[in-house]
C-alpha positions in Angstrom: -68.2 15.9 11.2 -65.4 17.2 9.1 -64.7 21.0 8.3 -65.4 20.5 4.6 -68.7 19.0 5.3 -69.7 21.7 7.7 -68.8 24.1 5.1 -70.9 22.5 2.5 -73.8 22.2 4.9 -73.5 25.9 5.9 -73.7 26.8 2.1 -75.8 24.6 0.1 -75.6 24.7 -3.9 -78.0 27.2 -5.8 -81.0 25.8 -7.2 -81.1 25.8 -11.0 -83.6 28.9 -10.7 -80.9 31.0 -9.0 -77.8 29.8 -11.2 -78.1 32.7 -13.5 -77.5 35.4 -10.8 -74.6 35.1 -8.1 -76.0 34.7 -4.8 -74.4 37.3 -2.1 -73.8 35.3 1.2 -75.7 37.0 3.9 -74.8 37.6 7.6 -76.8 34.6 8.5 -74.9 32.5 6.2 -71.4 33.6 7.6 -72.7 33.0 11.1 -73.9 29.4 10.3 -70.6 28.9 8.6 -68.7 30.1 11.7 -70.9 27.9 13.9 -70.2 24.8 11.9 -66.4 25.4 11.7 -66.4 26.2 15.5 -68.4 22.8 16.2 -65.9 20.8 14.3 -62.8 22.3 15.8 -64.6 21.8 19.4 -65.1 18.1 18.3 -61.7 17.5 17.0 -59.4 19.8 18.8 -58.5 17.3 21.3 -57.4 14.8 18.9 -55.1 17.0 17.1 -53.8 18.3 20.0 -52.7 14.8 21.3 -51.1 14.0 18.0 -49.3 17.3 18.0 -48.0 16.8 21.4 -47.0 13.0 20.8 -45.1 14.2 17.6 -43.4 17.0 19.6 -42.5 14.4 22.4 -41.1 12.0 19.8 -38.9 14.6 18.2 -37.8 16.0 21.5 -36.8 12.6 22.8 -35.1 11.7 19.7 -32.8 14.9 19.7 -32.1 14.6 23.2 -30.9 10.7 22.6 -29.1 11.8 19.7 -27.2 14.4 21.3 -26.5 12.1 24.5 -25.2 9.3 22.4 -23.0 11.6 20.3 -21.5 13.1 23.3 -20.9 9.8 24.6 -19.2 8.6 21.4 -17.2 11.8 21.4 -15.9 11.0 25.2 -15.1 7.5 24.1 -12.9 9.0 21.2 -11.1 11.4 23.4 -10.4 8.7 25.9 -8.7 6.5 23.3 -6.7 9.3 22.0 -5.6 10.0 25.7 -4.7 6.4 26.0 -2.5 6.6 23.2 -0.8 9.9 24.2 -0.1 8.1 27.7 1.4 5.0 26.1 3.6 7.4 23.9 5.2 8.7 27.3 6.7 5.4 28.1 9.9 4.0 26.3 8.7 0.9 24.4 4.9 2.4 24.0 6.5 5.5 22.2 8.0 3.1 19.6 5.1 0.9 19.0 2.2 3.8 19.0 2.1 6.3 16.6 0.2 9.6 17.3 -1.2 10.1 13.8 -2.2 6.6 13.5 -4.1 6.8 16.7 -5.9 10.0 15.8 -6.9 8.7 12.6 -8.3 5.5 14.0 -10.2 7.2 16.8 -11.5 9.8 14.2 -12.7 7.2 11.8 -14.4 5.0 14.7 -16.0 8.2 16.1 -17.5 9.2 12.7 -18.8 5.6 11.9 -20.4 5.5 15.5 -22.0 8.7 15.1 -23.3 8.2 11.7 -24.8 4.8 12.7 -26.5 6.2 15.8 -28.1 9.1 14.1 -29.4 7.0 11.4 -30.9 4.6 13.8 -32.3 7.2 16.1 -33.7 9.6 13.4 -35.1 6.8 11.3 -37.0 5.3 14.3 -38.1 8.7 15.1 -39.5 9.3 11.6 -41.2 5.8 11.5 -43.0 6.9 14.9 -44.1 10.2 13.6 -45.6 8.6 10.6 -47.4 6.1 12.7 -48.8 8.7 14.8 -50.8 10.0 11.7 -52.2 6.6 11.2 -50.1 6.3 8.0 -49.8 2.6 6.8 -46.1 1.7 7.1 -46.4 -1.5 5.7 -46.0 -0.6 1.8 -43.3 1.7 2.8 -41.2 -0.9 4.7 -41.8 -3.1 2.0 -40.4 -0.8 -0.6 -37.5 0.4 1.5 -36.8 -3.3 1.9 -36.8 -3.9 -2.0 -34.8 -0.9 -2.7 -32.3 -1.9 -0.2 -31.9 -5.2 -1.8 -31.6 -3.5 -5.1 -28.9 -1.3 -4.0 -26.8 -4.0 -2.2 -26.7 -6.0 -5.2 -25.7 -3.0 -7.6 -23.3 -1.6 -4.9 -22.1 -4.8 -3.5 -18.3 -4.1 -3.9 -18.9 -0.5 -2.2 -20.6 -2.1 0.7 -17.8 -4.8 0.8 -15.1 -2.2 0.9 -16.8 -0.2 3.4 -17.5 -3.1 5.9 -14.0 -4.4 5.5 -12.7 -1.0 6.1 -14.7 -0.7 9.4 -13.5 -3.9 10.5 -9.7 -3.2 9.9 -10.3 0.1 11.8 -11.8 -1.4 14.8 -9.6 -4.4 14.9 -6.5 -2.1 14.5 -4.9 -4.3 11.9 -2.7 -1.5 10.6 -2.3 2.2 10.8 -0.4 5.3 9.4 3.2 4.8 9.5 3.0 1.0 9.2 4.9 -1.1 6.6 2.4 -3.6 5.2 2.3 -6.3 2.7 -1.5 -6.2 1.4 -0.8 -8.8 -1.1 -1.6 -6.5 -4.2 0.7 -4.0 -3.0 3.4 -3.4 -0.5 4.6 -0.2 1.1 4.2 2.3 4.0 0.7 3.2 4.8 -0.1 7.0 4.6 -3.9 7.1 5.0 -6.5 4.5 6.3 -10.0 5.2 5.0 -13.4 3.3 5.2 -13.3 2.1 1.5 -9.5 2.6 0.1 -6.2 2.4 1.9 -3.2 4.4 0.4 0.3 2.7 0.7 3.5 4.6 -0.6 5.9 2.0 -2.2 9.6 1.7 -2.3 10.0 3.6 -5.3 7.7 6.5 -4.2 4.5 5.4 -6.0 1.2 5.6 -4.3 -1.0 2.5 -4.2 -4.9 2.9 -3.8 -5.8 -0.6 -2.4 -9.6 -1.0 -1.9 -10.3 -2.5 1.5 -12.6 -5.3 0.0 -9.9 -6.7 -2.2 -7.4 -7.1 0.6 -7.3 -11.0 1.6 -4.6 -10.9 3.7 -2.2 -8.4 5.7 1.5 -8.7 6.6 2.1 -6.0 9.1 5.9 -5.4 9.2 5.7 -2.6 11.8 4.0 -4.4 14.9 6.1 -5.9 17.5 9.8 -6.4 16.4 11.7 -7.4 13.3 14.6 -9.9 12.8 17.9 -9.1 11.2 19.7 -12.1 9.8 23.0 -12.2 8.2 24.6 -15.1 6.7 28.5 -15.0 6.5 30.2 -17.4 4.2 33.7 -18.4 4.9 36.0 -21.1 3.5 35.7 -24.6 5.2 39.2 -24.7 6.6 38.8 -21.6 8.6 39.0 -22.1 12.4 35.5 -21.7 13.7 36.5 -20.7 17.2 38.2 -17.8 15.6 35.3 -16.9 13.3 32.9 -17.0 16.4 35.2 -14.8 18.6 35.6 -12.1 15.8 31.8 -12.1 15.3 31.1 -11.8 19.0 33.6 -9.0 19.0 31.6 -7.1 16.1 28.4 -8.1 17.8 29.3 -6.5 21.2 30.6 -3.3 19.8 27.6 -2.9 17.6 25.1 -3.2 20.6 27.1 -0.5 22.8 27.5 2.1 20.0 24.8 4.7 18.9 22.2 4.8 17.2 22.5 0.9 16.8 21.9 0.4 20.6 18.5 2.1 20.2 17.7 0.1 17.0 18.6 -3.4 18.4 16.1 -4.7 20.8 18.1 -7.7 21.8 21.9 -8.7 21.9 23.5 -9.8 18.5 23.8 -13.5 18.8 26.2 -15.8 16.6 23.6 -18.8 16.1 26.2 -21.0 14.7 26.7 -23.0 11.3 23.5 -22.8 9.3 25.1 -25.1 6.5 28.4 -26.8 5.7 29.4 -27.5 2.1 32.3 -29.2 0.8 34.6 -26.0 0.2 32.7 -23.4 2.3 30.4 -23.0 5.6 27.8 -20.5 6.2 27.5 -19.0 10.1 24.4 -17.2 10.7 24.1 -13.8 12.9 20.7 -12.9 14.0 19.2 -9.9 16.3 15.9 -8.4 17.1 15.4 -5.1 15.8 12.9 -2.1 15.8 10.0 -2.7 13.3 11.5 -1.5 10.0 14.9 -1.3 10.8 16.1 -5.0 9.9 17.5 -4.1 6.7 19.5 -1.1 8.0 20.9 -3.2 10.8 21.8 -6.0 8.4 23.7 -3.7 6.2 25.6 -2.3 9.1 26.5 -5.8 10.5 27.8 -7.1 7.1 29.9 -3.8 6.8 31.5 -4.4 10.2 32.0 -8.1 9.7 33.6 -7.5 6.5 36.0 -5.2 8.0 37.0 -7.3 11.2 37.6 -10.3 9.0 39.9 -8.5 6.7 41.8 -7.2 9.8 42.1 -10.8 11.0 42.7 -12.5 7.6 39.6 -14.4 7.4 38.4 -14.9 4.0 34.7 -14.2 3.0 33.7 -16.5 -0.2 30.6 -16.7 -2.2 30.3 -20.1 -3.4 32.7 -22.5 -4.9 35.7 -20.5 -4.9 38.2 -23.0 -3.2 40.3 -23.8 -6.2 42.6 -20.5 -5.5 45.5 -22.6 -4.4 45.6 -25.1 -7.3 48.5 -24.9 -9.5 48.0 -22.6 -12.6 47.2 -24.0 -15.7 49.5 -23.8 -18.9 47.5 -21.0 -21.2 49.0 -22.8 -24.2 48.3 -26.4 -23.3 45.1 -26.3 -25.0 46.4 -24.8 -28.3 47.3 -27.4 -31.0 51.0 -27.6 -32.5 51.5 -25.5 -35.8 51.4 -27.4 -39.0 54.4 -28.1 -41.3 52.8 -26.6 -44.2 52.3 -23.3 -42.3 55.9 -22.6 -43.3 56.8 -21.9 -47.0 60.4 -23.3 -46.5 59.5 -26.5 -44.9 60.3 -29.7 -47.1 56.6 -31.0 -46.8 55.5 -27.3 -48.1 58.4 -27.4 -50.9 57.2 -30.7 -52.1 53.6 -30.0 -52.2 54.2 -26.8 -54.1 53.9 -27.1 -58.1 56.8 -27.1 -60.5 58.0 -23.5 -61.6 57.1 -22.6 -65.2 55.8 -26.2 -66.0 53.3 -26.7 -68.7 51.2 -29.8 -68.6 49.2 -29.3 -71.8 50.1 -31.7 -74.7 
């Protein structure tokens, strides 16, 4: 018997005859109500106690499991950060690994994992608590499924950006300090988020690139870069002398600071890249630190030009082999003056009209 039924049984409704005057409950009525309530409690206390203990157990287990999982994720993130710091202690590792990039990546991964773990654990605990109270979860789950589908269709771009950002961070495609070509924009990465990546362009502008719009990524800061310099000389130059001068420039550059740190391989003279009728191209190449290829190329061009000037080697740029041809007469293309240009020439005097003549009759 429920508590409300026991109370109604202990306190019956007044008869029509007694409805006019309010009935004062007597001591016997109070005793009967208390007896009925005590009987209801005695009958159902074990059920409610079992439900309460079950709910408490579910909440305790969910809380402890959430704390343990979050602590494990935090330790994993700290281990990733310590691994990055250990790599920075080495020579090559210090150039390839950026501390800020490693820190942001670890924080982003930890935040995503902690949020997912908390959602799964607490969501499952809430459903188990509702099931303990014998609540039918089928309509709730069906409504949640329909709402999830509607939200997924309405915010599909946001979901796409979020998932793309998660996979970019997990796969370590790029990080803070990298120079990347994202297709829609090119620049240095200054912030990596789960939805938007910030790039700083060559002119100082900041690009906000949605992760879902990035179809390809060209990372110019991972591994090494290549510095290529094409030197165009006249076709009648001595190739052995040109190669000797280039080798001397390459050797000096590799030994001087700070270029010896920027160069990750010796500067090599690869040989003739192309031969034309009046010129030929010699290519010089070297592996450099990521993002420093343009700096090395400019320095090599500077040094090669000064060395060639010192050894009398001419650098040309296209069809310029007409320097030794005889100079043309600038007046050769001018026509001879006409005889009628002079007023005292016989032709001009014969063509002039008779002085003072009148042809009228």
